[in-house]
N, C-alpha and C positions, 0 to 999 in steps of 0.2 A: 588091814584100810580102814576099818571102823577105826582102829586107835588112833590113824591119824585124822579121820574124821574129827574125834574127839577132843584129840590134842587142837588141832585149829578151831573148833568153836570155845576152847579155853581161850586161848588165845586174841581172838577176836571180842571175848567177853570183857577180857582185863585191860585190851587198849579201850573197849567202846567205855569201859567204868573212869579210866584213868581220861579220856577225854570229858565227860562230864563232871568230873570231881575238879579238870582245869576251867571246862563251863562256868561252873558252879563259882568257883574262887572268883574268877574274874568279874562274876554277874555282881557278888558281895563288893569287891573292890572297886567295882567301878563307880558304887552307888558314892563314894567318899571322895575319889579321884575325878578332877575337874571336866566337866561335858566335852562332849567331841564326838565327830560321826562315826557312822557304825563303822565296825574294823571287819576284813575278810580276813579269813586263814591266811596262815602265813603272809601273804604282802600287807596285813592290816590295810590302812591307808592312801599307801601308795596309787594305788588305780585311780582314785577320785584326783588326784592332782593332775592326771594327764600329762600327755608325752610331752616330752621337751618344757615341762613347766617351769614359770619363775616364779621360785618358794614365797618371797615376800607378799608377791600378788594373791598367790591360792589360797596360804597361808588369811592372808587381809577378808578374801571373803568367806572362808568359811567361819572365822570367826565372827564375823559381821551375823552371821545361824547358831553358832555354839559358845558365844560368848569371848570377852577380853582375856579369861584364862581358859584356856582349851586344851583338851590331850589329844594327840595323834600318835599313831603307829608307825612306824616308818619301817617295814620289815618288824625284826624284833627289838628296833631303836623308840624304847618310850620318851617321847618328846610331849614338852609344855609348853605351849606357846603364849605369852605376854603380847597384850593388842592395845591398852589403854594405859593414857598415862596415871589413871588412878591405882591400877595396878601394879605398873613398874615403879609407883612411890611405895607401896606397898613391899615390892620384892625387896627394892634397895634400902628403904626404911628400916625394914623389922626382920628382915631374912638376907642380909647381905653375907654374913660367916657361912649361912649352910650353903648358899647357892653361889660362892666363888669359886666351888672347883669347876675344870676345867674339863668337855668335849673332849678326846684325842682321836680323831679323824686316823683311818688305815694312811692316809697320803702324808701325815705329821709323824708314823713311825716310823722311825729313820734307824738307822745305825748307832746313832750317838744317843737316845732315849729323849730325854727334857732336862738335859747336863745345860744350867745356860739358860736354857730359855725362860723369858719372861710372859711371854705369852700363852705356853702351854703348861708351864710348870706348876702343880697342882698347889691349891695355896696351902702353906707352911712357911717354915722358918724361911730354907733356901729361897723362897719367892719373893722374902719381905725382905732378904739382906739384898736381893735382886734389884728390886725396885726401889731403896733407898740409895742404892748407886747412881741407879738410870735418873731417880729425879734429882742427887745433890750436885752429879758429874754432867749431866745432859743436857737436863730440862731448868734446871735453877736460873732465875734469875740472871745471878752473877755471873753464869757461864752464857749465858744466851746475850747481854750486854758486853758481854768479850767480844762473841762473836757479831756482833753488827757488821762489820766490814765484808768480813766473807757472804753473807748474806748477800748483802748491798754487789759484791764482788760478781757472785754467781746470779744475779739478776741482769747485771748490766751485762755479762757474756751470753744470758740467751737474747736480751733484745738485740745484741750485735748480729748473733747470729739468724735470728729469725731476719732481719732487715738485710741481710747477703742471701739468702735461701730465699726473700721472696721479691728479689728481683729488682728492689726501686719500685715497688709497689704492682709489679708484673705477674708474679706468679704467685697461686696460692699454695700457702704450706700446713702440713699437718700439726695443729697446735699441741695435741696430747704428747708429741716426739718431744717438742722441747720445753714443753712443763715436766717432761720424765728427766729428760739430760739435764735440766737446771736442779733438779730436787735428789737425784742422783749423786750429782757434783759435789750439792751441799752438803749429805751423808758423808760422802769421802771423805770433804775436809775438815768434817767434826772429828771422823774416825782418824786419819790416816796423813792430817793436814794436806791433802794435796787434791786435785780433780783427777776422777778416776776417767772422764769420758773425754775424747779432743780428736782433733789431726792424729797426733801421733802415739794414742795410745790402743795400742792394740791389748795391753793384757785390760784394760777398763771393759774395752769392748764385749772380751769374753766372758767377765763377771756380768757385764749389763746382758747378755742375752742368757748367761744359765737360771738367772737370777728371775728375769722376765719368763722362761722355761717352766720354772718352779711354780710358779702365781698360777701358770694358768694351768698345768695340771693339778694342782693341790684345789682347784676351785670347781675341777669337774666332779657332777656326781656319781658317787662310787655307789657298783653294789655291794662290795665288800663291807661297805659301813653299814648296809642296813642287815645283810643275811650275815651273818659273822662264820659259819658253815663253809664261804668262800674266801677266806681270810687270805687262806695258803695260798688258794690256785691265782687270786688277785687278776681272775678274767680282762678285766678291762687294760690291764697293767700299766693303770697308772700311779698304784704302789713304786714298782718298778724302775716307771721313767721320772718321779719326782726324784727319788732318790740319785739315781744317776744324774740329774742336774746339780741334787743339792752336794755331789760329792765331788763335782770338776767345779764347781763354784768355791767349797771349802778348800781345795789345793791351790786356787788363785788365791783366798784370804791367808791361806797357810805361806804363802810367797811374798805377801808386803807383809805376815808379820815376821818369819825369817831377814827379811831386808829391815827391818827395824829393831830389833835383836843383835844385825852384824852391827847398824849406827850404834847403838848404844855401847859396844864393845870401842870405839872410839875415844879417844882423852877427848880430843877436843871440839865434840862434836855435843851442841847444845841440844837438850832435851827439848821435844814439840810441845810435851804438857795436853796434848791432844785424847781425846776419849783412850785409844790404845796404848796410852803411856799410862791414861789411870788405870787399866786393868792389867797390865805388866807390874804396875809397881804396888797391886792392891796386896792388901795382907790380914787376913781376916780372924777368926779367934778360935776357927775351927769346931764351932757349934752351929752357928746360923749358916755358916758357908766354911769352904775349905780355907786352908790355911793361905794358899795361892792357885791362884786358877792356872787350871791345863790350859794346854794348848787346845784343844778338841772344845773346851767351856769358852774359849776367846771366840774361836771358828762360829761357834755358834752366836754368840752375843752379835758379833760384828755383821753374821748373814742375817738376822733377825732383824736388824736395826735399817737395813736395806731394803729386805722385803715390806716390811710393817711401812717403812716410812716413805717411799717414795710412791707407791701405786697407789695411796691414801689419798695422799696429795695430786697426785694429779688427774687423779678422779674427781677430786672437787674443781680443782681449778677449769678443766675441759667444761664440768655440765654448767660453769656459770657463763664461761665462753657461750657455749649451746643456748643456755635460756637468753642472753645480751643477744645473742644475732637473731635468736627468736622473736627478740621483741626489742625491735629498734628504738622504739620512744623511753626505754628503758637504759637502753645502751647512752644515747645523748644524752638523757639524764646524769648520767652517772661520768661522764666525759665532761659533760661541763662543770661539776663540781670538781674533778681533779683538774681542768685546764685554768679553773681560777684558784690553783691554791697558791695561795703566797709562800715562798721558800727561802730562807735567811743561808747563807748570804745568797743572792740573788744569780741566777743562772748556773745552779746545781741542782740535781736529781733530790727530788722529794726523800725524806729520812725515814724510817717507822713507825717515827713518833707523829711526821704531817700525817701518815694516811691513817692514826688512828684519830684523827681530828675530823673525818669526814663520816660522817652518819650514813651517809647515803651509801658508799660504797661499802661499810660495814653492813650493812642492810644487807645489801645486793649479797653477800658472804652467807650470812644468817640465814636468807630465803633458801639457797643452793642447797645449804645442809639439810634445810629440811625436808624440801621435795625430792632430792637424790644422797642420803647421807651413804659415806663413803662402805661403812659396813652397815646393810638395811639389817641383820638381826646380832649385833655387835658382831662378837668372838662367841662360841656358843660356850654356856656356862653349863655346869654338872651338880646336881645334889648332893654333897658327899654326905646329908643322911636325911632320912626323913623330916617333913614340918609338914605344919598346917597352915595354908596360907589364903586368907576370904572364904575358911571354912572348907577348904579344897585339900585332901593328904597329896603333898606332893612327895613321889618314892623316892629311895636312897638313889644313888646314879641314873635318876631322870636326867636328859637332857634337857635345858631350859633356852627358851629362844625368848628376847625381846626384838618384838618385830617395832624396830625402830623407824621402821620408812611407813609402818600403816599408823603408827601413832602419830608422825610428822601431816598424815594426810588425815588426820581424824574428822569429821566433820562436826564430833559434838565439842571439840574445841576449837578448831579455826573455821573463817568464813572463808567462803571458794578457796575451799583445801587445793584444788588443782591448780588453781591460777600462780601463776608466778607474781608475785606481789611484795616488792621488799619492802613498800611504804607501810603494811602491818609490821613492821619492825620499828618506826619513827613514832607509831601511835604512845602517848605520855603512857599506856599503861603496859606498852610492849616493850619500850624501850630497856629495860631492865633484866630482860629476858635474853639468857645467853647461853653457849653450850658448855657449859662446865659444871655440870649436871644432879643442879639444883631444881631445876627448871623441868620437872616430868614430862611436860610435852613435848618437850626438844630434847633430846638425847642422842645427838649424830657421834658424841664421843663416848657413851655410858655413863655411867654413876658408880659409887662404891667403891671397893676397894677394887677393883679390876678394871677402872675407869681408864680410857687411855689416858697414860701418863704423858705425853708429846702434845697437851693441850696449850702451854704455854710458847710452846714452837708456835705451832699453827695459829694461834691467836696474831704473831708478829708475822709469819712468810705468808700467810695469803692475801692480805692485803698490797702487802709491796708486789708482790708476785703478778696479780690480777691488775694492781693497778699503775704498773709499770708499764703493760703491754697496752693496757689502755688510754693510759699519756701517751705513749709512743707513736701509737698507730690508732689512724683510722683503719677498718675491719672491713670488707668486702667479700661476701660468699661467692663461691668460685660459679662459673659457667652459669651466670646471670639466676642460679637460683633463688628464687622468694624468701622471706623469711618466713612466711606461713607455709610453708612447703618443706622446710626442712624435717628429717626423720628423727625424731627425738627418742628413739625406742631406745630402751633399755637390752644389756648383754651382762648376765652375771659370770664371776668368776671367782676370785677371793671377795672382789669391789666390784661395785656398780658402776661399770663402764659403763660408759654412750657404745652400743651398738655401732651405729655407722660414725665414723671419725670426724671429729671437726675441719673441717680444709675451708681456707677464708683466705684472701689478698690483703698483706697489710702493708699497707699504705703509710708511708712516714706523716709523721703528724709537724708541721713548721709552724710555731705562734707566729701570730701578726707584732 
């Protein structure tokens, strides 16, 4: 018995010594690390965020106390949060390469790894190859110019569908759904040269459903990300559910690929020269990328185009409509600008070039992106090596979150930061501020190497889509709801969605 007590005492002493050493190391490293709230054993700072917390809001509040470069421990996940334009400038100007890694969450770890993923691939030769291919073939000015008629057609279809669903101004419609269908079909045309959603497209509806479920589950907080010991258990089933829907979507995308391969065998069938043909015809050097893309890689690229392109665009357009309906004076002003537009030839729909000439419409879109960035933290970065930023030590493997939601609402930068005021972007000093990554107080699409490659498309599509529905209809809130009573709360998923969908009655506009 005495021997057992002696052994137990020795174990306790060893454990106590190890714990003291850990605390000492933590104290030493904390001196050099960015400041942050005191952490609790095991859970770190998770309990300080509150149940059902909105992380971008919680982190913004903590940053006001602890500073614009802040350390948080989310369980075992070491996280650095950037919350000011000065800190963002320092990060993207001087530490862009070392912080260009990707933090991969459990829901993203599927059966296929990161093969073909532009979003989750770690920075390196393979990622650079994918980025070049995407920028050259999908988002270049030449490619976008050649597809202008497709964007116009998809938006015209959306306007017609809204009019039909609205019953000539008698029924309310869910505007988000129509924006999503339009964007989904637009991506479908870029990739496959056809609409995927419509009255006769059962396969497209299935793909739409599974892609939506992936975005839903992947956006849920997952305890397995905070506590690695739980990864095998997947206690919430998030990884399992996400991968089920990914696999279903891949099976459908594989059918599209099989159909195209069979078409290409036909002697007299012309190539469509869409992005799927680009992927099928790819010839690499075997160094920075494969000699040819495998079907799995093509499926990953295709699926990522849909998930990345549809939800972010839809979210921005829905928030724009919500803010305009919430601010009727601003809605009236932007519609007045639109309806004074002179088009050539007469009695035709305005073109993208026409909408680019409308400063107030452009200001409405910028103000929407300032208040409601689609990805409030962008896509999480990871430190590929340790570095020193603004006098703080950023540890290797640390997750780095840029809180662009907080930066866009910073009272040190913006006057009346919580007010929806498009006029701020009409000020001569602000007219040159854009979302292309060089104005660090306004980074809805990020900056640096991992900046969103779809900015050229977004800058064309957002004003065209929003301007078209504002031009075609007068909008009335359903059930007599007053503008000031609208619920403007947020719901966090992969993107920052409006918690309560915008439902309004589209009354067809007839020009006098």
